[in-house]
C-alpha positions as CSV (number, residue, x, y, z in Angstrom):
1,X,47.6,26.3,-23.5
2,X,50.6,24.6,-25.0
3,X,49.6,21.7,-27.0
4,X,51.9,18.6,-28.0
5,X,53.2,20.4,-30.9
6,X,54.3,23.4,-29.0
7,X,56.2,20.7,-26.4
8,X,57.9,19.0,-29.2
9,X,59.1,22.3,-30.5
10,X,60.5,23.4,-27.3
11,X,62.2,20.1,-26.5
12,X,63.9,20.3,-30.1
13,X,65.1,24.0,-29.5
14,X,66.3,22.8,-25.8
15,X,68.5,20.5,-27.8
16,X,69.5,22.6,-30.8
17,X,68.1,26.5,-30.5
18,X,69.7,27.2,-34.1
19,X,67.7,24.4,-35.6
20,X,66.4,25.7,-38.9
21,X,62.7,26.0,-39.4
22,X,62.4,23.5,-41.7
23,X,64.2,21.2,-39.7
24,X,61.6,21.9,-36.7
25,X,58.5,21.6,-39.2
26,X,60.2,18.2,-40.7
27,X,60.3,16.7,-36.9
28,X,56.6,17.9,-35.9
29,X,54.7,17.6,-39.3
30,X,53.8,20.8,-39.8
31,X,54.7,23.4,-42.6
32,X,57.6,25.7,-42.1
33,X,55.5,28.9,-42.0
34,X,53.1,27.3,-39.6
35,X,56.4,26.3,-37.1
36,X,57.9,29.6,-37.7
37,X,54.6,31.3,-36.1
38,X,54.5,28.8,-33.1
39,X,58.2,29.5,-32.3
40,X,57.7,33.3,-32.5
41,X,54.6,33.0,-30.1
42,X,56.3,30.9,-27.9
43,X,59.0,33.5,-27.5
44,X,56.7,36.7,-27.5
45,X,54.5,35.1,-24.9
46,X,57.6,34.4,-22.7
47,X,57.3,30.5,-22.8
48,X,60.8,30.1,-23.8
49,X,63.9,32.6,-24.4
50,X,66.6,31.2,-26.9
51,X,70.0,32.4,-25.8
52,X,73.4,31.1,-25.8
53,X,74.8,29.3,-22.8
54,X,79.0,29.3,-22.4
55,X,80.4,26.4,-21.5
56,X,81.2,26.4,-17.5
57,X,84.8,25.3,-18.3
58,X,84.9,28.7,-20.5
59,X,83.9,30.8,-17.7
60,X,86.1,28.8,-15.1
61,X,83.3,27.0,-13.2
62,X,83.9,23.6,-14.1
63,X,83.7,22.5,-10.5
64,X,79.9,22.2,-9.1
65,X,79.0,22.2,-5.3
66,X,75.8,21.6,-3.6
67,X,75.5,22.8,-0.4
68,X,73.0,22.1,2.4
69,X,73.1,24.8,5.1
70,X,72.0,24.2,8.7
71,X,70.5,27.4,9.9
72,X,69.5,29.1,13.2
73,X,67.0,32.2,12.9
74,X,65.3,33.1,9.9
75,X,66.5,31.8,6.2
76,X,65.7,35.3,4.2
77,X,69.1,36.7,5.4
78,X,71.1,33.9,4.3
79,X,69.5,33.8,1.0
80,X,69.9,37.3,0.3
81,X,73.7,36.7,1.2
82,X,73.6,33.8,-1.1
83,X,72.1,35.6,-4.0
84,X,74.8,38.1,-4.1
85,X,77.7,35.9,-4.4
86,X,79.2,35.5,-7.6
87,X,80.1,31.8,-7.4
88,X,76.4,30.7,-6.2
89,X,74.6,29.6,-9.3
90,X,71.2,28.5,-7.4
91,X,69.9,29.3,-3.8
92,X,66.6,28.4,-2.4
93,X,64.6,28.1,1.0
94,X,63.8,24.4,1.3
95,X,61.5,22.0,3.4
96,X,63.3,19.1,5.0
97,X,66.2,18.4,7.0
98,X,68.3,21.7,5.7
99,X,66.5,25.1,5.9
100,X,68.5,26.4,2.7
101,X,70.3,24.9,-0.1
102,X,72.9,26.3,-2.8
103,X,75.0,25.2,-5.7
104,X,78.2,26.9,-6.5
105,X,80.5,26.8,-9.4
106,X,84.1,27.7,-9.2
107,X,87.4,26.8,-11.2
108,X,88.7,24.0,-9.1
109,X,88.7,22.3,-5.7
110,X,90.9,25.0,-4.2
111,X,88.5,27.6,-5.0
112,X,85.7,25.3,-3.6
113,X,87.4,25.1,-0.3
114,X,87.7,28.9,0.0
115,X,84.4,29.5,-1.1
116,X,83.0,27.0,1.4
117,X,84.8,28.6,4.1
118,X,83.0,31.9,3.0
119,X,79.6,30.5,3.1
120,X,80.1,28.8,6.5
121,X,81.0,32.5,8.0
122,X,77.6,33.8,6.8
123,X,75.2,35.0,9.4
124,X,72.9,32.5,10.4
125,X,75.0,29.6,9.4
126,X,75.2,27.0,12.2
127,X,76.9,24.6,9.6
128,X,77.0,23.2,6.0
129,X,77.4,19.7,4.4
130,X,78.9,19.6,1.0
131,X,78.1,17.3,-2.2
132,X,81.0,17.8,-4.9
133,X,79.7,16.7,-8.3
134,X,82.0,14.4,-10.6
135,X,79.6,14.2,-13.5
136,X,76.9,15.8,-14.7
137,X,74.5,13.6,-16.9
138,X,71.2,15.7,-17.6
139,X,70.8,19.7,-16.9
140,X,67.4,20.5,-18.3
141,X,68.8,24.4,-18.6
142,X,71.8,23.8,-20.4
143,X,73.1,20.7,-22.8
144,X,76.1,19.0,-21.2
145,X,78.6,18.9,-24.0
146,X,82.6,18.3,-23.8
147,X,84.5,21.2,-24.3
148,X,87.4,20.8,-27.1
149,X,90.3,22.8,-26.9
150,X,90.0,26.1,-29.1
151,X,91.7,29.2,-29.2
152,X,89.3,32.4,-28.9
153,X,90.0,35.7,-30.4
154,X,88.2,39.3,-30.0
155,X,85.9,38.5,-32.8
156,X,85.1,35.2,-31.6
157,X,83.7,36.6,-27.9
158,X,81.7,39.6,-29.9
159,X,80.0,36.7,-31.7
160,X,79.7,35.0,-28.2
161,X,77.9,38.7,-26.8
162,X,75.8,38.3,-29.6
163,X,74.8,34.9,-29.1
164,X,74.5,35.4,-25.5
165,X,71.8,38.0,-26.5
166,X,70.0,36.4,-29.2
167,X,70.6,32.4,-29.7
168,X,68.9,32.8,-33.0
169,X,70.1,35.6,-34.6
170,X,70.8,35.1,-38.3
171,X,74.3,35.0,-39.9
172,X,73.6,38.4,-41.9
173,X,72.9,40.0,-38.3
174,X,75.7,38.5,-36.4
175,X,78.1,39.5,-39.6
176,X,76.8,43.1,-39.4
177,X,77.2,43.4,-35.6
178,X,81.0,42.2,-35.8
179,X,82.4,43.3,-39.1
180,X,82.8,40.1,-41.0
181,X,81.3,38.8,-44.0
182,X,78.1,36.4,-43.7
183,X,80.4,33.6,-44.8
184,X,83.1,34.2,-42.2
185,X,80.6,34.6,-39.5
186,X,78.8,31.2,-40.0
187,X,82.2,29.5,-40.1
188,X,83.4,31.1,-36.8
189,X,79.5,30.4,-35.0
190,X,79.7,27.2,-36.2
191,X,83.5,26.6,-34.9
192,X,82.1,27.9,-31.4
193,X,79.2,25.4,-31.6
194,X,81.1,22.1,-32.5
195,X,83.5,22.8,-30.0
196,X,81.2,23.4,-27.1
197,X,82.1,26.6,-26.3
198,X,78.7,28.0,-26.5
199,X,75.6,26.2,-26.8
200,X,71.9,27.6,-28.1
201,X,69.3,26.4,-26.2
202,X,65.7,27.2,-25.4
203,X,65.3,28.1,-21.8
204,X,61.9,27.1,-20.6
205,X,59.8,29.1,-18.3
206,X,58.3,26.2,-16.4
207,X,54.8,27.5,-15.6
208,X,54.5,27.5,-19.5
209,X,54.9,23.7,-19.3
210,X,53.2,22.8,-16.1
211,X,56.2,22.3,-14.0
212,X,54.6,23.6,-11.1
213,X,56.1,20.9,-8.7
214,X,60.1,20.7,-7.9
215,X,61.9,18.3,-5.6
216,X,65.4,18.2,-4.9
217,X,67.3,14.7,-3.6
218,X,70.3,13.1,-3.3
219,X,70.8,9.3,-2.6
220,X,73.1,6.7,-1.9
221,X,73.5,3.7,-3.9
222,X,75.0,0.4,-4.4
223,X,77.7,-0.4,-6.8
224,X,78.6,2.2,-9.7
225,X,77.3,5.6,-9.1
226,X,78.0,7.0,-12.6
227,X,76.3,3.9,-13.9
228,X,73.3,4.7,-12.0
229,X,73.3,8.1,-12.5
230,X,73.4,7.9,-16.3
231,X,70.3,5.6,-16.1
232,X,68.3,7.7,-13.9
233,X,69.2,10.9,-15.9
234,X,67.0,8.9,-18.6
235,X,63.8,9.4,-16.6
236,X,61.2,11.8,-18.2
237,X,60.6,13.8,-14.7
238,X,64.2,14.3,-14.2
239,X,65.6,17.8,-14.9
240,X,68.8,17.6,-13.3
241,X,71.3,15.0,-12.3
242,X,75.1,14.3,-11.5
243,X,77.2,11.9,-9.6
244,X,80.1,12.7,-7.2
245,X,81.0,12.2,-3.4
246,X,80.4,14.0,-0.4
247,X,77.2,13.4,1.7
248,X,75.2,11.6,-1.2
249,X,76.6,9.5,-4.3
250,X,74.1,11.1,-6.6
251,X,71.6,14.2,-6.5
252,X,68.9,15.4,-8.6
253,X,65.8,17.4,-9.3
254,X,62.5,16.4,-10.1
255,X,59.9,18.3,-11.7
256,X,56.2,17.5,-12.4
257,X,52.9,19.7,-13.2
258,X,51.3,18.5,-10.2
259,X,52.0,16.7,-6.8
260,X,50.6,13.3,-7.6
261,X,53.0,13.0,-10.5
262,X,55.8,14.2,-8.6
263,X,55.1,11.7,-6.1
264,X,55.1,8.8,-8.7
265,X,58.4,10.1,-10.2
266,X,60.1,9.9,-6.9
267,X,58.7,6.5,-6.3
268,X,60.3,5.2,-9.7
269,X,63.5,6.6,-8.5
270,X,63.4,4.8,-5.2
271,X,62.4,1.3,-7.0
272,X,65.2,1.5,-9.6
273,X,68.1,-1.2,-9.3
274,X,70.9,0.1,-7.4
275,X,69.3,2.9,-5.1
276,X,69.7,3.0,-1.5
277,X,68.8,5.5,1.0
278,X,67.1,8.6,-0.4
279,X,66.4,11.8,1.0
280,X,64.7,14.7,-0.3
281,X,63.9,18.6,-0.3
282,X,61.3,20.7,-1.4
283,X,62.3,24.1,-3.1
284,X,59.9,26.6,-1.2
285,X,61.3,29.8,-2.5
286,X,63.8,30.2,-5.2
287,X,66.3,33.3,-4.6
288,X,68.7,32.7,-7.5
289,X,69.0,30.5,-10.2
290,X,71.5,31.1,-13.2
291,X,71.5,28.4,-15.7
292,X,74.4,26.6,-16.6
293,X,77.4,28.8,-17.9
294,X,74.8,31.5,-18.5
295,X,76.4,35.1,-17.6
296,X,74.9,38.6,-18.1
297,X,76.3,39.7,-21.6
298,X,78.6,42.6,-19.9
299,X,80.5,40.0,-18.2
300,X,82.2,39.0,-22.1
301,X,84.9,41.8,-22.3
302,X,86.6,40.5,-25.2
């Protein structure tokens, strides 16, 4: 069972997966040795994975769309088809007005239009309604960061490959893997991190932190959707939040350890100033989930 110190370490590693053990120790008030042992246990137990996640813009996925499907017949075949599509990063059977929901990430609006045309033609789909995200305020699985202009060469991509596999690999190990000096490897990794190309984070297993209940929601607001989205993103049970246009002004995800706390979190959202109509859907079965810019290591060819 995780205690408060483990939870604090997990939050710190979500923000900076390459934080030094000393910095982590200073944050929780334990010795460096004790913190090292706790982090290793969290990783070995499967509670967290510390990996590099590429910025969505680097992998040509700057546009995010949330799709709500009307389905005739069983939902399983549609979920199977969604799971095989490269652009689909999340797909789930849901309870609510729509029996299936999905998120897609593509390069631009033209690609989104094409993807939606293909999705509407899948077996069992009677129709689909779309939310096109404009700004992402919070994503528990991938830091929301600005991508700066940067030119990447073959050595940069080789370092990225290593970070995708092990976000806490030492600079000495990275240097050996790519054939650089330790100083040169460190300089390049710091540049990759500071530019936003890659973010090293702890991907948390929901069951390890008691996040057993998950609810998606879409809302319409009165006034400035981006201001409201930014404010709602600070609520503790919000794990994802984005504003945009289409069926909703804002979409989000709530996670909680039990149904009672999930209801309390939803009531907090409903009572926030500026919130109008709210629609919810429960994720009954998640068929596919790929975090942020996460890609298989083999996808990186540089």
